[in-house]
SEBATOR-178229 format. One line per 5 residues: number of its first residue (from 1); for each residue x negated, y negated, z negated of N, C-alpha, C. Coordinates in steps of 0.2 Angstrom, whole numbers, plus 5000, padded with zeros to 4 digits. Layout:
N
NUM	X Y Z X Y Z X Y Z; ...;
//
This chain:
338
1	5080 4921 4935 5086 4923 4939 5086 4930 4939; 5092 4933 4938 5094 4940 4938 5095 4942 4945; 5092 4948 4947 5093 4950 4954 5093 4958 4955; 5097 4960 4959 5097 4968 4961 5093 4968 4967; 5087 4972 4967 5083 4973 4973 5087 4977 4978;
6	5090 4982 4976 5094 4987 4980 5101 4987 4979; 5105 4982 4980 5112 4982 4978 5116 4987 4982; 5114 4989 4987 5117 4994 4992 5118 5001 4988; 5114 5002 4983 5115 5009 4979 5122 5010 4977; 5125 5004 4975 5132 5005 4972 5137 5008 4977;
11	5135 5009 4984 5139 5012 4989 5140 5019 4987; 5136 5022 4983 5136 5029 4981 5141 5030 4975; 5144 5025 4973 5149 5025 4967 5154 5031 4967; 5157 5032 4973 5163 5037 4974 5160 5044 4975; 5153 5045 4975 5150 5051 4977 5153 5057 4973;
16	5153 5056 4966 5155 5062 4962 5162 5064 4963; 5167 5059 4964 5174 5061 4966 5174 5064 4973; 5170 5062 4977 5170 5064 4984 5168 5071 4984; 5163 5073 4980 5160 5080 4980 5165 5084 4976; 5169 5082 4971 5174 5086 4968 5180 5087 4972;
21	5181 5083 4977 5187 5084 4982 5185 5089 4987; 5178 5089 4989 5176 5093 4995 5174 5100 4993; 5171 5100 4987 5168 5107 4985 5174 5111 4981; 5173 5118 4981 5178 5122 4978 5177 5121 4970; 5182 5122 4966 5181 5122 4959 5177 5128 4957;
26	5173 5126 4952 5169 5131 4949 5172 5136 4944; 5170 5142 4944 5173 5147 4940 5170 5147 4933; 5173 5146 4928 5170 5146 4921 5168 5153 4919; 5172 5158 4921 5171 5164 4919 5175 5166 4912; 5178 5161 4910 5182 5162 4904 5190 5165 4906;
31	5192 5169 4902 5199 5171 4903 5204 5166 4901; 5209 5165 4904 5215 5160 4903 5220 5163 4899; 5223 5160 4894 5228 5163 4890 5235 5159 4892; 5240 5162 4894 5246 5159 4896 5251 5161 4891; 5254 5156 4888 5259 5157 4883 5266 5156 4887;
36	5270 5161 4887 5276 5161 4890 5282 5158 4887; 5281 5157 4880 5286 5154 4876 5284 5147 4874; 5280 5143 4878 5277 5137 4876 5283 5132 4876; 5288 5133 4881 5293 5128 4881 5298 5128 4875; 5299 5135 4872 5303 5135 4866 5299 5132 4860;
41	5293 5133 4860 5289 5129 4855 5290 5122 4855; 5289 5119 4861 5290 5112 4862 5297 5110 4860; 5302 5114 4861 5309 5112 4860 5310 5112 4852; 5307 5117 4849 5308 5117 4841 5304 5111 4838; 5299 5110 4840 5295 5104 4837 5297 5097 4839;
46	5300 5097 4845 5302 5090 4847 5296 5087 4850; 5291 5090 4852 5285 5087 4855 5282 5091 4861; 5279 5087 4865 5276 5091 4871 5269 5092 4869; 5267 5098 4872 5260 5100 4871 5255 5096 4875; 5250 5094 4872 5245 5089 4876 5238 5091 4874;
51	5233 5088 4878 5226 5089 4876 5225 5084 4870; 5219 5086 4867 5217 5082 4861 5216 5074 4863; 5213 5074 4869 5212 5067 4872 5215 5066 4879; 5217 5060 4881 5219 5059 4888 5213 5061 4893; 5215 5062 4899 5210 5064 4904 5205 5059 4905;
56	5207 5052 4905 5203 5047 4907 5198 5046 4901; 5200 5047 4895 5195 5047 4889 5190 5052 4889; 5191 5058 4892 5187 5063 4893 5181 5062 4898; 5184 5058 4903 5179 5057 4909 5175 5050 4908; 5177 5046 4903 5174 5040 4903 5167 5040 4901;
61	5164 5044 4897 5157 5044 4896 5153 5046 4902; 5156 5051 4906 5152 5053 4912 5152 5047 4917; 5158 5044 4918 5158 5038 4922 5153 5033 4920; 5153 5032 4914 5148 5027 4911 5141 5029 4913; 5139 5035 4912 5132 5037 4913 5131 5036 4921;
66	5136 5038 4925 5135 5037 4932 5134 5030 4934; 5137 5025 4931 5136 5018 4932 5130 5016 4930; 5127 5018 4924 5121 5016 4922 5115 5019 4926; 5116 5025 4929 5111 5028 4933 5110 5024 4940; 5116 5022 4942 5116 5018 4948 5113 5011 4947;
71	5115 5008 4941 5112 5001 4939 5104 5002 4939; 5102 5007 4936 5094 5008 4936 5091 5009 4943; 5095 5013 4947 5092 5014 4954 5093 5008 4958; 5097 5003 4957 5098 4997 4960 5092 4992 4959; 5087 4994 4955 5081 4990 4953 5083 4983 4950;
76	5086 4982 4945 5088 4976 4942 5081 4973 4940; 5080 4966 4941 5074 4963 4939 5076 4955 4937; 5072 4952 4933 5072 4945 4932 5066 4942 4935; 5068 4937 4940 5063 4933 4944 5062 4927 4940; 5055 4926 4940 5053 4919 4937 5053 4914 4942;
81	5050 4908 4940 5050 4902 4944 5045 4904 4950; 5046 4901 4956 5042 4902 4961 5035 4899 4960; 5030 4903 4962 5023 4901 4961 5020 4900 4968; 5016 4895 4969 5013 4894 4976 5007 4899 4976; 5006 4901 4982 5000 4906 4983 4995 4902 4988;
86	4989 4901 4987 4985 4897 4991 4984 4901 4998; 4985 4898 5004 4985 4901 5010 4981 4896 5015; 4975 4894 5013 4972 4888 5017 4968 4891 5023; 4967 4898 5023 4962 4900 5027 4964 4905 5033; 4960 4910 5034 4961 4914 5040 4964 4921 5038;
91	4966 4924 5043 4967 4932 5043 4961 4935 5045; 4956 4937 5041 4950 4940 5043 4949 4947 5042; 4948 4950 5048 4947 4958 5048 4940 4960 5049; 4937 4964 5044 4930 4966 5045 4930 4973 5048; 4926 4974 5053 4926 4981 5056 4918 4983 5054;
96	4917 4988 5050 4910 4990 5048 4909 4997 5051; 4903 4998 5054 4901 5004 5057 4898 5008 5051; 4901 5015 5051 4899 5019 5046 4896 5026 5049; 4893 5025 5055 4891 5031 5059 4884 5033 5055; 4881 5038 5058 4875 5041 5055 4869 5036 5055;
101	4868 5032 5060 4862 5028 5060 4862 5022 5055; 4868 5021 5052 4869 5015 5047 4865 5018 5041; 4864 5024 5040 4860 5027 5034 4853 5026 5035; 4850 5023 5040 4843 5022 5041 4840 5016 5036; 4835 5018 5032 4833 5013 5027 4827 5008 5030;
106	4829 5004 5034 4824 4999 5037 4826 4992 5035; 4830 4991 5029 4832 4985 5027 4828 4984 5020; 4828 4978 5017 4825 4976 5011 4830 4973 5007; 4830 4975 5000 4834 4971 4995 4831 4971 4989; 4829 4965 4987 4825 4964 4980 4819 4968 4980;
111	4815 4969 4986 4809 4972 4986 4809 4979 4987; 4815 4982 4988 4816 4989 4989 4819 4991 4996; 4817 4997 4999 4820 4999 5005 4827 5002 5004; 4832 4999 5008 4838 5002 5007 4841 5003 5014; 4847 5006 5015 4850 5008 5021 4853 5002 5024;
116	4855 5002 5030 4858 4996 5033 4865 4995 5030; 4869 5001 5029 4875 5000 5026 4875 4998 5019; 4870 5000 5015 4870 4997 5008 4868 4989 5008; 4864 4987 5013 4863 4980 5014 4870 4976 5016; 4874 4979 5020 4880 4976 5022 4885 4976 5016;
121	4885 4981 5012 4889 4981 5006 4887 4976 5001; 4880 4974 5000 4878 4969 4996 4880 4962 4998; 4878 4961 5004 4879 4954 5007 4886 4952 5009; 4889 4957 5013 4896 4956 5016 4901 4957 5010; 4899 4961 5005 4904 4961 4999 4904 4954 4996;
126	4899 4951 4995 4899 4944 4992 4903 4939 4997; 4902 4940 5003 4906 4936 5008 4913 4937 5008; 4915 4943 5006 4922 4945 5005 4925 4941 4999; 4922 4942 4994 4925 4939 4987 4925 4932 4987; 4921 4929 4992 4921 4921 4992 4926 4918 4997;
131	4930 4922 5000 4935 4920 5005 4942 4918 5001; 4941 4913 4997 4947 4910 4993 4952 4908 4998; 4958 4910 4998 4964 4908 5002 4964 4912 5008; 4960 4916 5010 4960 4920 5016 4963 4927 5014; 4967 4930 5019 4968 4937 5019 4963 4941 5022;
136	4960 4946 5019 4955 4950 5021 4957 4957 5022; 4955 4960 5027 4956 4967 5029 4950 4971 5030; 4950 4977 5030 4944 4981 5032 4945 4987 5036; 4941 4988 5042 4941 4993 5046 4935 4997 5046; 4935 5004 5045 4929 5008 5045 4929 5012 5052;
141	4923 5012 5055 4923 5016 5062 4917 5020 5063; 4918 5025 5066 4912 5030 5068 4915 5032 5075; 4916 5039 5075 4919 5042 5081 4926 5040 5082; 4929 5038 5076 4936 5035 5076 4936 5029 5072; 4941 5025 5073 4942 5019 5069 4948 5020 5065;
146	4948 5018 5058 4954 5018 5054 4954 5012 5049; 4960 5010 5048 4961 5005 5043 4960 5007 5036; 4955 5004 5033 4954 5006 5026 4958 5001 5021; 4958 4995 5023 4962 4990 5019 4966 4985 5023; 4972 4985 5023 4976 4980 5027 4975 4973 5025;
151	4977 4968 5028 4976 4961 5027 4979 4960 5020; 4975 4957 5015 4978 4956 5009 4974 4950 5005; 4977 4947 5000 4974 4942 4996 4969 4945 4991; 4970 4951 4990 4966 4955 4984 4959 4957 4987; 4955 4952 4987 4948 4952 4990 4944 4957 4986;
156	4945 4957 4980 4941 4962 4975 4942 4969 4977; 4948 4971 4978 4950 4978 4980 4947 4979 4987; 4947 4975 4992 4944 4976 4998 4936 4977 4997; 4933 4973 4993 4926 4974 4992 4925 4981 4989; 4929 4983 4984 4928 4989 4981 4929 4995 4986;
161	4933 4994 4991 4934 5000 4996 4928 5000 5001; 4925 4994 5002 4919 4993 5006 4913 4997 5002; 4913 4995 4996 4907 4999 4992 4908 5006 4991; 4914 5009 4992 4915 5016 4992 4914 5019 4999; 4913 5016 5004 4912 5018 5011 4906 5023 5011;
166	4906 5028 5014 4901 5033 5014 4899 5034 5022; 4893 5036 5023 4891 5037 5030 4894 5044 5032; 4897 5043 5039 4900 5049 5042 4907 5050 5040; 4910 5046 5036 4917 5047 5034 4922 5047 5040; 4920 5043 5046 4924 5042 5052 4920 5046 5058;
171	4915 5050 5057 4912 5053 5062 4905 5050 5063; 4901 5054 5067 4894 5052 5068 4893 5047 5074; 4898 5046 5079 4897 5042 5085 4899 5035 5083; 4899 5031 5088 4901 5024 5087 4906 5021 5092; 4912 5021 5089 4918 5019 5094 4919 5011 5093;
176	4915 5007 5096 4916 5000 5095 4923 4998 5098; 4924 5000 5104 4931 4998 5108 4937 5000 5104; 4937 5006 5101 4943 5008 5097 4943 5003 5090; 4938 5001 5087 4938 4997 5082 4941 4990 5083; 4939 4987 5089 4942 4981 5091 4949 4982 5093;
181	4951 4987 5096 4958 4988 5098 4962 4989 5092; 4960 4992 5086 4964 4993 5080 4964 4986 5077; 4959 4982 5077 4959 4975 5074 4964 4971 5078; 4964 4971 5084 4969 4967 5088 4976 4969 5086; 4978 4976 5085 4984 4978 5083 4986 4975 5077;
186	4982 4975 5072 4983 4972 5065 4984 4965 5065; 4981 4961 5070 4981 4954 5069 4986 4950 5074; 4988 4954 5079 4992 4951 5084 4999 4947 5081; 5001 4949 5075 5007 4946 5073 5006 4941 5068; 4999 4939 5067 4997 4934 5062 4997 4927 5066;
191	4997 4921 5063 4997 4915 5066 4991 4915 5071; 4992 4912 5077 4987 4912 5083 4980 4909 5081; 4980 4904 5077 4974 4900 5076 4970 4904 5070; 4973 4909 5067 4969 4911 5061 4967 4919 5062; 4967 4921 5068 4965 4928 5070 4958 4929 5071;
196	4954 4931 5066 4947 4932 5066 4945 4939 5064; 4940 4942 5068 4938 4948 5067 4930 4948 5067; 4927 4951 5063 4920 4952 5062 4918 4959 5063; 4914 4961 5068 4912 4968 5069 4905 4969 5068; 4903 4973 5064 4896 4975 5062 4894 4982 5064;
201	4889 4982 5068 4886 4988 5070 4879 4988 5071; 4876 4994 5072 4869 4995 5073 4867 4999 5079; 4873 5000 5083 4872 5005 5089 4875 5002 5095; 4877 5007 5099 4880 5006 5106 4886 5010 5106; 4891 5008 5110 4898 5012 5110 4896 5019 5114;
206	4897 5024 5110 4896 5031 5113 4902 5036 5110; 4908 5033 5109 4913 5037 5106 4920 5033 5107; 4925 5036 5106 4932 5033 5106 4935 5033 5113; 4941 5030 5114 4945 5030 5120 4944 5024 5124; 4943 5018 5121 4943 5011 5124 4936 5009 5125;
211	4935 5006 5131 4928 5003 5132 4928 4996 5128; 4922 4994 5126 4922 4988 5122 4924 4982 5126; 4922 4981 5132 4924 4975 5136 4931 4975 5137; 4934 4981 5138 4941 4981 5139 4945 4979 5133; 4943 4981 5127 4945 4979 5121 4944 4972 5120;
216	4939 4969 5122 4937 4962 5121 4942 4958 5125; 4944 4960 5131 4949 4956 5135 4956 4956 5132; 4957 4962 5129 4964 4963 5126 4964 4958 5120; 4958 4958 5116 4958 4953 5110 4959 4946 5113; 4955 4944 5118 4956 4937 5121 4963 4936 5123;
221	4967 4940 5126 4974 4939 5128 4978 4938 5122; 4976 4941 5116 4980 4940 5110 4977 4935 5105; 4972 4931 5108 4969 4925 5104 4966 4928 5098; 4963 4933 5098 4959 4936 5092 4951 4934 5094; 4948 4930 5089 4941 4929 5090 4937 4935 5087;
226	4932 4937 5090 4928 4943 5088 4921 4940 5087; 4919 4940 5081 4912 4938 5080 4908 4945 5079; 4903 4946 5083 4899 4953 5083 4892 4951 5079; 4891 4957 5075 4885 4956 5071 4881 4963 5072; 4875 4962 5075 4870 4968 5076 4865 4968 5070;
231	4865 4974 5067 4861 4975 5061 4855 4980 5063; 4849 4979 5060 4844 4984 5061 4837 4980 5062; 4832 4983 5060 4825 4980 5061 4824 4979 5069; 4819 4975 5070 4817 4973 5076 4814 4980 5080; 4816 4980 5087 4813 4985 5091 4806 4986 5091;
236	4803 4991 5090 4796 4992 5091 4794 4992 5098; 4790 4987 5100 4788 4987 5108 4784 4993 5110; 4781 4996 5105 4777 5002 5107 4781 5009 5108; 4787 5008 5106 4792 5014 5106 4790 5019 5101; 4787 5018 5096 4785 5023 5091 4792 5025 5087;
241	4792 5032 5087 4798 5035 5084 4797 5036 5077; 4802 5035 5073 4802 5036 5065 4803 5043 5064; 4803 5045 5057 4803 5052 5055 4810 5055 5057; 4815 5050 5058 4822 5053 5060 4822 5054 5068; 4817 5052 5072 4817 5054 5079 4820 5048 5083;
246	4820 5042 5081 4823 5037 5085 4819 5030 5083; 4819 5026 5088 4816 5019 5087 4820 5014 5083; 4818 5012 5077 4823 5008 5074 4825 5001 5078; 4831 5000 5078 4834 4995 5082 4835 4996 5089; 4832 5002 5092 4832 5003 5099 4839 5005 5102;
251	4843 5007 5098 4850 5009 5100 4855 5004 5100; 4853 4998 5098 4858 4992 5097 4859 4989 5104; 4866 4989 5106 4868 4987 5113 4869 4979 5112; 4864 4975 5112 4865 4968 5111 4869 4965 5117; 4868 4967 5123 4871 4965 5129 4879 4965 5128;
256	4881 4971 5126 4888 4972 5125 4891 4968 5120; 4888 4967 5114 4890 4964 5108 4890 4956 5110; 4885 4954 5114 4886 4947 5116 4892 4946 5121; 4893 4950 5125 4899 4949 5130 4905 4950 5126; 4906 4954 5121 4912 4954 5117 4913 4948 5114;
261	4908 4945 5111 4909 4938 5107 4911 4933 5112; 4907 4933 5118 4908 4927 5123 4916 4928 5126; 4918 4934 5127 4925 4935 5130 4930 4932 5125; 4929 4933 5119 4934 4932 5114 4933 4925 5111; 4928 4921 5113 4927 4915 5110 4924 4915 5103;
266	4920 4921 5101 4917 4921 5095 4909 4920 5096; 4905 4922 5091 4898 4922 5092 4895 4928 5090; 4889 4929 5093 4885 4935 5092 4879 4933 5087; 4878 4938 5082 4873 4936 5077 4868 4943 5077; 4862 4942 5075 4857 4947 5075 4854 4947 5068;
271	4855 4952 5064 4852 4953 5057 4847 4958 5057; 4841 4956 5056 4835 4960 5056 4832 4961 5049; 4835 4957 5044 4833 4957 5037 4839 4954 5033; 4838 4955 5026 4843 4953 5022 4843 4945 5022; 4838 4942 5023 4838 4934 5024 4842 4932 5030;
276	4841 4935 5035 4845 4934 5041 4853 4935 5040; 4854 4941 5037 4861 4943 5036 4864 4938 5031; 4861 4935 5026 4863 4930 5021 4865 4924 5025; 4860 4922 5030 4861 4916 5033 4867 4917 5038; 4868 4923 5041 4874 4924 5045 4880 4923 5041;
281	4880 4926 5035 4886 4925 5031 4888 4917 5029; 4883 4913 5028 4884 4906 5027 4887 4903 5034; 4884 4905 5039 4887 4902 5046 4894 4904 5047; 4896 4910 5045 4903 4913 5046 4907 4909 5041; 4904 4907 5035 4908 4904 5030 4910 4897 5032;
286	4907 4894 5037 4909 4887 5040 4914 4887 5045; 4916 4893 5047 4922 4893 5052 4928 4889 5050; 4930 4885 5054 4936 4880 5052 4942 4884 5050; 4945 4884 5044 4951 4888 5043 4957 4885 5046; 4962 4889 5048 4968 4886 5052 4973 4886 5046;
291	4977 4880 5047 4982 4879 5042 4988 4884 5043; 4991 4886 5038 4996 4891 5038 5002 4888 5034; 5008 4891 5035 5014 4889 5031 5012 4891 5023; 5014 4887 5019 5013 4888 5012 5017 4894 5010; 5015 4898 5005 5018 4904 5003 5020 4904 4996;
296	5025 4906 4994 5027 4906 4987 5029 4913 4985; 5028 4915 4978 5030 4921 4976 5033 4920 4969; 5037 4925 4967 5040 4925 4960 5038 4931 4956; 5036 4930 4950 5035 4936 4946 5041 4939 4944; 5041 4946 4945 5047 4950 4944 5046 4954 4938;
301	5051 4954 4933 5051 4958 4927 5056 4964 4928; 5054 4970 4929 5058 4976 4930 5063 4977 4924; 5069 4978 4925 5074 4979 4920 5077 4986 4920; 5075 4990 4925 5078 4997 4926 5078 5001 4920; 5073 5000 4915 5072 5004 4909 5078 5004 4905;
306	5081 4998 4904 5087 4997 4900 5093 5002 4901; 5096 5001 4907 5101 5006 4909 5099 5013 4909; 5093 5014 4911 5091 5021 4911 5091 5024 4904; 5088 5020 4899 5088 5022 4892 5095 5023 4889; 5100 5019 4891 5106 5019 4889 5110 5026 4892;
311	5108 5027 4898 5111 5034 4901 5108 5040 4897; 5102 5039 4896 5099 5045 4892 5102 5046 4885; 5103 5041 4881 5106 5041 4875 5113 5044 4875; 5117 5041 4880 5124 5043 4880 5124 5051 4882; 5119 5053 4887 5119 5060 4888 5117 5064 4882;
316	5112 5062 4878 5111 5066 4872 5116 5066 4867; 5120 5061 4867 5126 5061 4863 5131 5066 4865; 5132 5067 4871 5137 5072 4874 5135 5079 4873; 5128 5080 4873 5125 5086 4872 5126 5088 4865; 5125 5083 4860 5126 5085 4853 5133 5086 4852;
321	5138 5083 4855 5145 5084 4854 5147 5091 4856; 5144 5093 4862 5145 5100 4864 5143 5105 4860; 5137 5104 4857 5134 5109 4853 5137 5110 4846; 5139 5104 4843 5142 5104 4837 5148 5100 4837; 5153 5103 4839 5160 5099 4840 5163 5097 4834;
326	5162 5100 4828 5165 5098 4822 5159 5095 4817; 5159 5089 4816 5154 5086 4811 5156 5087 4804; 5151 5088 4800 5153 5089 4792 5156 5082 4790; 5162 5083 4786 5165 5077 4784 5170 5074 4788; 5171 5077 4794 5176 5075 4799 5183 5077 4796;
331	5188 5074 4800 5195 5075 4798 5197 5083 4798; 5194 5086 4804 5196 5093 4805 5192 5097 4800; 5186 5095 4798 5182 5099 4793 5186 5098 4786; 5188 5092 4784 5191 5091 4778 5198 5095 4777; 5201 5095 4783 5208 5099 4783 5207 5106 4782;
336	5201 5109 4784 5200 5116 4783 5198 5118 4776; 5197 5113 4772 5195 5115 4765 5201 5117 4760; 5200 5121 4756 5206 5123 4751 5207 5117 4747;
//
């Protein structure tokens, strides 16, 4: 089916004539020759002097070029048959802490020590790509929270953006409340039963403008379930500091994370190792999806190149005629030969 995506572009059709009427005429710089006996010449010949072509024929190529340009700007396209898009699941928004403490290497992956953020990238990345039928989005937060990926069916791109996240990109502090508030803002317009947020952090709220519990109550009022996930090794009961100067796992505010999950109807999880984080992913995978309205999409083939190419060729033809007004072998050229 043929369609113009922006048909309103044709409202610009009278623009050249409007500009010609409003703007003063341009001075060509050429001297004009006035023939005082033109009337006598017309009387002797019995014919009236006229241009070589009528005015409308001179303007026709330019009008045609303008119509072709408008046609290209209107985005002509050919729409294919409607194709169903699977929408069986949730609107799932991941909020991942990228503050400085997430760089601490107290996690294990295939026998090697890796940072907390790297472990999240490995296991939560797999969790993202397996969300068939879900819209997935990504929030990164530190001292501020910002939306890295809006809700989309393109889960592979969301995973790529998670893999490209770096420590400190959003600041060194941890704004848990701001991250929840941003998630609520992005989920509030989605179907009520499908609004799910998973917040992953290894610390306590020490930045941002919104307190976590206040943000949690706001999420509850908008029917957004927030599952919280605390990551980091077990707290050393002896209080031994590591070489970075803090006790691994000691900064995690489990009390607040539990309260946020309880207020919003979510669950709190604690990941002390890769095995626990993998089990948490399996648990989250069993969240019952909410039914949504079926969505259809049509494949669109853009056709703007055709009128654009025609306008270009016609413009080139006019330039050639202007540079070489008399072609070899033409009537005028033959009449000039002896």
